[in-house]
C-alpha positions in Angstrom: 83.0 -50.8 81.9 86.2 -49.3 83.3 87.6 -49.2 79.8 84.5 -47.4 78.6 85.1 -44.7 81.1 88.8 -44.6 80.4 88.0 -44.1 76.7 85.7 -41.1 77.4 87.6 -38.0 76.2 88.1 -35.4 78.9 86.3 -32.1 78.5 89.4 -30.1 78.9 91.2 -32.1 76.2 88.4 -31.9 73.5 85.0 -30.8 74.6 83.4 -31.6 71.2 84.8 -35.1 71.2 83.8 -35.6 74.9 80.2 -34.8 73.9 80.2 -37.2 70.9 81.8 -40.0 73.0 79.3 -39.5 75.8 76.2 -39.6 73.6 77.3 -43.0 72.2 78.8 -44.5 75.4 75.8 -43.6 77.6 73.6 -45.4 75.1 71.6 -42.3 74.1 71.9 -42.3 70.3 74.0 -43.4 67.4 74.5 -42.6 63.7 72.1 -44.3 61.3 72.5 -45.8 57.9 71.1 -42.5 56.5 73.7 -39.8 56.5 72.9 -37.0 59.0 70.1 -38.9 60.7 70.3 -40.6 64.1 68.9 -43.6 65.9 67.7 -42.6 69.4 68.2 -45.6 71.6 65.8 -46.6 74.4 67.7 -44.9 77.2 67.9 -41.6 75.2 64.3 -41.9 74.1 63.2 -42.4 77.8 64.7 -39.0 78.6 62.9 -37.4 75.6 59.7 -39.0 76.7 60.0 -37.3 80.1 60.7 -34.0 78.4 57.7 -34.5 76.1 55.3 -35.6 78.8 56.1 -32.6 81.1 56.0 -30.1 78.3 52.7 -31.5 76.9 51.1 -31.1 80.3 52.3 -27.5 80.5 51.0 -26.7 77.0 47.6 -28.2 77.8 47.4 -26.1 80.9 47.4 -23.0 78.6 44.5 -24.3 76.6 46.6 -25.9 73.8 45.3 -29.1 72.1 47.3 -31.7 70.1 46.7 -32.5 66.4 48.7 -34.0 63.6 49.4 -32.6 60.1 50.9 -34.3 57.0 54.6 -35.0 56.6 54.5 -34.0 52.9 53.9 -30.4 51.8 53.0 -29.4 48.2 55.9 -27.3 46.8 53.5 -24.5 45.8 52.6 -24.0 49.5 56.2 -22.9 50.2 56.0 -20.4 47.4 53.1 -18.4 49.0 55.2 -16.7 51.7 58.3 -15.4 50.1 60.5 -14.8 53.2 59.5 -18.2 54.6 60.5 -20.2 51.5 63.8 -18.2 51.2 64.6 -19.2 54.7 64.2 -22.9 54.2 64.8 -23.4 50.5 68.4 -24.7 50.9 67.3 -27.2 53.6 64.4 -28.9 51.8 64.2 -32.6 50.9 62.1 -33.0 47.8 59.9 -36.0 46.8 59.7 -36.2 43.0 58.4 -39.8 42.3 55.8 -42.1 43.8 57.0 -45.6 42.6 59.9 -47.9 42.3 60.4 -50.7 39.7 62.8 -53.6 39.2 65.9 -52.6 37.4 65.8 -54.0 33.8 69.5 -54.8 34.2 68.7 -56.9 37.3 70.4 -54.6 39.7 67.8 -54.2 42.4 65.3 -51.4 42.1 65.2 -48.0 40.4 62.9 -45.1 40.3 60.1 -45.6 37.8 60.5 -42.7 35.3 56.8 -42.9 34.5 55.9 -42.2 38.2 56.9 -38.6 38.4 54.6 -36.5 40.6 52.7 -33.7 38.9 53.8 -31.4 41.8 56.8 -32.2 43.9 56.3 -32.7 47.7 58.5 -31.3 50.4 59.3 -33.3 53.5 58.3 -30.7 56.2 61.1 -28.5 57.4 58.4 -26.9 59.5 54.6 -26.9 59.1 53.4 -23.3 58.9 52.4 -23.6 55.3 50.3 -26.7 55.4 48.8 -25.8 58.8 47.7 -22.3 57.6 46.2 -23.8 54.4 44.2 -26.1 56.7 43.2 -23.3 59.1 41.5 -21.5 56.2 38.8 -24.2 56.4 38.5 -24.1 60.2 38.2 -20.4 60.8 35.3 -18.2 59.7 34.3 -16.1 62.7 35.8 -14.6 65.8 33.9 -17.4 67.6 36.4 -19.9 66.1 39.2 -18.1 67.8 41.6 -18.4 69.4 42.7 -21.7 67.8 45.5 -23.2 69.9 47.1 -26.3 68.3 50.3 -28.2 68.8 51.8 -31.2 67.1 54.5 -33.6 68.2 56.3 -34.7 65.0 59.6 -35.1 63.1 61.0 -32.6 60.6 63.7 -32.8 57.9 66.2 -30.0 57.3 69.1 -31.1 55.0 72.1 -30.4 57.2 75.5 -31.1 55.9 77.4 -30.9 59.2 75.6 -32.9 61.8 76.1 -33.8 65.5 73.8 -36.1 67.4 70.9 -34.3 69.0 72.4 -30.8 68.3 72.0 -30.7 64.6 70.7 -33.6 62.5 68.9 -33.8 59.2 65.8 -35.4 60.8 64.9 -34.5 64.4 61.9 -34.8 66.7 60.1 -31.7 68.0 56.9 -30.1 68.9 55.5 -27.1 66.9 52.6 -25.0 68.2 50.6 -23.0 65.8 47.9 -20.6 67.1 45.5 -18.2 65.5 44.0 -15.1 67.2 41.6 -12.3 66.6 44.0 -9.5 67.6 47.6 -8.6 67.3 47.8 -8.1 71.1 46.4 -11.5 71.8 48.8 -13.3 69.5 51.8 -11.4 70.8 50.8 -12.3 74.4 50.5 -16.0 73.4 54.0 -15.9 71.9 55.4 -14.4 75.1 53.4 -16.9 77.2 54.8 -19.9 75.4 58.3 -18.5 75.8 57.7 -18.3 79.6 56.5 -21.9 79.5 59.8 -22.9 77.8 61.9 -20.9 80.3 60.0 -22.4 83.3 60.5 -25.9 81.9 64.2 -25.3 81.3 64.9 -24.0 84.7 62.6 -26.2 86.9 63.0 -29.5 85.1 66.2 -29.3 83.1 68.0 -27.3 85.8 69.1 -25.2 82.9 69.3 -21.4 83.5 68.2 -19.4 80.5 68.1 -15.8 79.3 64.8 -14.8 77.7 65.2 -12.4 74.8 64.1 -11.3 71.4 66.1 -12.0 68.2 67.5 -9.3 65.9 65.9 -8.9 62.5 68.8 -10.8 61.0 68.3 -13.8 63.3 64.5 -14.0 63.2 62.5 -17.0 62.0 61.7 -16.8 58.3 58.4 -15.1 58.0 58.1 -13.9 61.6 57.5 -10.3 62.8 59.3 -11.1 66.1 61.2 -14.2 67.4 61.5 -14.7 71.1 64.2 -17.1 72.4 65.6 -18.7 75.4 69.4 -18.9 75.3 71.6 -21.2 77.5 75.3 -21.5 78.1 77.1 -24.8 77.7 80.2 -25.7 79.7 82.6 -24.6 76.9 81.1 -21.1 77.1 79.2 -21.4 73.8 75.5 -20.5 73.6 72.7 -22.9 72.6 69.4 -21.6 71.4 67.1 -23.8 73.4 63.6 -22.8 72.4 61.9 -20.2 70.2 58.4 -18.6 70.0 57.4 -16.5 67.1 54.9 -13.7 66.6 54.0 -14.1 62.9 51.7 -11.1 62.5 49.3 -11.7 59.6 51.9 -12.9 57.2 50.7 -16.5 56.9 47.1 -15.6 57.1 47.5 -13.3 54.1 49.6 -15.8 52.2 46.9 -18.5 52.7 43.8 -16.1 52.7 42.7 -17.0 56.3 40.1 -14.4 57.1 37.4 -14.1 59.8 34.4 -12.0 60.6 35.4 -10.0 63.7 33.1 -8.6 66.5 32.4 -5.5 64.4 31.1 -7.7 61.6 34.1 -6.8 59.4 36.3 -9.2 57.5 39.9 -9.3 58.7 43.0 -11.6 58.6 43.8 -13.6 61.7 47.0 -13.1 63.7 49.4 -16.0 64.3 52.1 -17.5 66.4 54.3 -20.6 66.2 56.7 -22.0 68.8 58.8 -25.1 69.2 61.5 -27.0 71.0 63.3 -30.1 69.7 65.6 -33.0 70.6 68.3 -30.3 70.7 67.2 -30.1 74.4 68.9 -33.4 74.9 72.1 -31.9 73.8 71.6 -29.0 76.2 71.0 -31.4 79.0 74.2 -33.3 78.3 76.5 -30.3 77.7 75.3 -28.3 80.7 75.6 -30.8 83.5 77.7 -33.8 82.6 81.3 -34.4 83.6 84.3 -36.6 82.8 82.7 -39.6 84.4 79.6 -39.5 82.2 76.1 -38.1 82.3 74.7 -36.0 85.1 70.9 -35.9 84.8 68.6 -33.7 86.8 66.4 -36.1 88.8 63.1 -34.7 87.3 64.2 -36.0 83.9 66.2 -39.1 84.8 64.6 -42.3 83.5 65.9 -44.0 86.6 66.1 -41.7 89.6 67.4 -44.3 92.0 69.2 -47.6 91.5 69.7 -50.1 94.2 72.7 -52.6 93.9 73.0 -55.6 96.2 76.4 -56.8 97.5 76.4 -60.5 98.5 78.7 -63.5 98.7 76.1 -66.2 98.2 72.4 -66.8 97.3 71.3 -66.8 101.0 72.7 -63.2 101.4 71.1 -62.2 98.1 67.7 -63.5 99.3 68.2 -61.6 102.6 68.9 -58.3 100.6 66.0 -59.0 98.2 63.6 -59.3 101.2 64.7 -55.9 102.6 64.8 -54.1 99.2 61.4 -55.1 98.0 59.3 -52.9 100.4 61.8 -50.1 99.8 61.2 -50.3 96.1 57.4 -50.3 96.5 57.4 -47.3 98.9 59.7 -45.3 96.6 57.5 -46.1 93.6 54.4 -45.1 95.7 56.1 -41.7 96.2 56.4 -41.3 92.4 60.1 -42.0 92.3 61.4 -44.3 89.5 63.7 -46.9 90.9 65.5 -49.9 89.6 66.7 -52.9 91.7 69.6 -54.4 89.8 70.1 -57.9 91.3 71.1 -59.5 88.0 73.9 -62.0 88.6 75.7 -61.6 85.2 77.6 -58.4 86.1 79.8 -57.6 89.1 78.8 -54.7 91.4 81.8 -52.6 90.3 80.6 -52.8 86.7 77.1 -51.8 87.7 78.5 -48.8 89.7 80.4 -47.6 86.7 77.5 -48.2 84.3 75.0 -46.2 86.3 77.5 -43.5 86.9 78.1 -43.2 83.2 74.3 -43.0 82.6 73.8 -40.3 85.1 71.5 -42.0 87.6 71.1 -39.4 90.4 71.1 -41.7 93.4 72.7 -45.1 94.0 72.0 -47.2 97.0 74.2 -50.2 97.9 73.1 -52.8 100.4 74.7 -55.9 101.7 74.2 -58.3 104.6 76.5 -56.3 106.9 74.5 -53.1 106.2 71.3 -54.9 107.1 72.8 -56.1 110.4 73.9 -52.5 111.1 70.6 -51.0 110.0 72.4 -48.8 107.4 72.7 -48.4 103.6 75.3 -46.7 101.4 74.1 -43.7 99.4 76.0 -42.1 96.5 74.8 -38.9 94.8 75.8 -38.6 91.1 76.1 -34.8 91.0 79.0 -34.6 93.5 80.0 -38.3 93.6 79.8 -38.1 97.4 79.1 -41.3 99.4 77.5 -41.4 102.8 75.9 -43.8 105.2 72.2 -43.4 105.9 69.8 -45.2 108.2 67.9 -48.0 106.5 64.7 -47.0 108.4 63.2 -44.0 106.7 65.5 -44.3 103.6 62.6 -43.4 101.3 62.2 -39.9 102.8 65.9 -39.4 102.8 66.1 -40.3 99.1 63.2 -38.0 98.2 64.8 -35.1 100.0 68.2 -35.9 98.4 66.6 -35.9 94.9 65.3 -32.4 95.5 68.7 -31.3 96.8 70.4 -32.7 93.7 68.0 -31.0 91.4 68.6 -27.6 93.0 72.4 -28.2 93.2 72.7 -29.0 89.5 70.8 -25.8 88.7 72.9 -23.7 91.1 76.1 -25.0 89.6 75.0 -24.2 86.1 73.7 -20.8 87.1 77.0 -20.0 88.9 79.0 -21.0 85.8 76.9 -18.8 83.6 77.3 -15.8 85.9 81.0 -16.3 86.1 81.2 -16.5 82.3 79.1 -13.4 81.5 81.1 -10.2 80.9 80.4 -6.6 80.0 82.9 -5.1 77.5 83.1 -1.6 76.0 85.9 -1.7 73.4 86.5 -3.7 70.2 89.8 -5.2 71.5 88.1 -6.3 74.7 85.3 -7.8 72.8 87.5 -9.8 70.4 89.6 -11.1 73.3 86.5 -12.1 75.4 84.7 -13.8 72.5 87.8 -15.9 71.9 87.7 -17.1 75.5 84.0 -18.0 75.5 81.0 -16.9 77.5 78.2 -14.3 77.1 79.5 -10.9 76.1 77.2 -8.0 77.0 78.1 -5.2 74.6 76.6 -2.2 72.8 75.5 -2.5 69.2 74.3 0.2 66.8 71.2 -1.8 65.8 72.1 -2.3 62.1 72.3 -5.7 60.3 75.4 -4.5 58.5 77.3 -4.1 61.8 75.9 -7.4 63.1 77.2 -9.2 60.0 80.6 -7.6 60.1 81.0 -8.6 63.8 80.0 -12.2 62.9 82.4 -12.4 60.0 85.4 -11.1 62.0 84.8 -13.0 65.3 82.2 -15.8 64.6 80.1 -14.3 67.4 76.4 -13.7 66.8 73.8 -11.7 68.7 72.1 -14.4 70.7 69.3 -12.0 71.9 68.3 -8.6 73.1 67.5 -9.5 76.7 63.8 -8.9 77.7 64.8 -7.9 81.2 67.7 -5.7 80.0 67.7 -2.1 81.3 68.1 0.8 78.8 71.7 2.0 78.9 73.3 4.7 76.8 76.6 3.7 75.2 78.6 3.4 72.0 78.6 0.4 69.6 81.8 -1.6 70.2 82.3 -1.9 66.4 81.3 1.4 64.9 81.2 3.8 67.8 77.7 4.9 66.9 75.1 5.6 69.7 73.5 2.5 71.3 70.7 2.4 73.9 71.2 -1.0 75.4 73.5 -4.0 75.6 72.9 -7.2 73.7 74.3 -10.7 74.3 77.0 -11.8 71.9 78.4 -15.4 71.9 79.7 -18.1 69.7 77.0 -20.7 69.4 76.0 -24.2 68.4 
């Protein structure tokens, strides 16, 4: 285990390699036999399950219900909304045949040439098209609205440059798709779901985010507006961590989804879609972790507390077992996930390093001498500080410590973001600051042409126009034209 840690690339040496090493060494995921796709291992999937469970509860609290729609989408559906198909055309995986046959030359199996589909099917890159084709059958009157549906699913986007969790050809996500009677109601829902994402990121992931709206150039294909939460990673790059789209009537018109409104008139419905993916796993890793391994916020850690016994013989182990059992039961009764690792096939030092690498927030160590003294060793993963606590009342101490760790992890990430956020007013300042990383608040003239030129010359994109940003008169850092507010530029994942 010590060698595993020794082989973990340091962040300061190569941040990208540190990330790749950590995902594999912490047993979160690995590359699969299919290029660009990943295997999410049990420990990694346990974190995703906690993300999923919490978000699902938050969605349902807003009236959303879960459903499931097909993986395969008729190609003709993607042709119905021109901007949408243009946005995804280069990323689509296409199913052309429905049968295999034995190779006549005896070399395994081949595609049966007689089994070509009449219409090709697209493995969903996102589900707007097939869902809106379905909604046409569900919606007739204003009484059928709003329709608030979410699905947990996988999608396929044919990525050539992949990185585990951050960008893979297949990934897991949720996609919400809602239908409304008015534009105002739909836009309010899109904003509400953005707020849900921001609350989840900050309260559960300990991830400070900026809420904003995307520029026309960065909008979701087919959307009228795209709202986003943007986070900063430890290398100063931005990560888009969730998006919510106001789709207007674009998809309703493309799929002829109409309803009789309260004035007894026929109208097209108004739509939203919104989603987060396993990319959040990447955000979690890159925001908090260190050169010793993962640092997980307690609210999302699969194991919040691990207890490791130290003993010389079986009699001492039995003594520790007897003390630990009621502690484990009380912690679990408090809703705290705890593991008592009394397996005899690994030394305590190996266990310490392993749980440190996996980011377990609190480690308790107990031996016969501790029992005699009425104390227990406590180590917190966020600071690596060790302390001695009283054995009596250790459960309450641990519960308070978990809350403290959750807040400390957030405060640390927030402080880093504030330190790495800069206002600049000249092109030279801008280029220098972008090169060094961080969020750069600068004036922009509002044109796609300027946005593209800045991206081409610096690799920085407009991450968002902050929703809480105040109007401010200034001059575009590139063209010198008038600007009425600052936007956030950054290099990104």
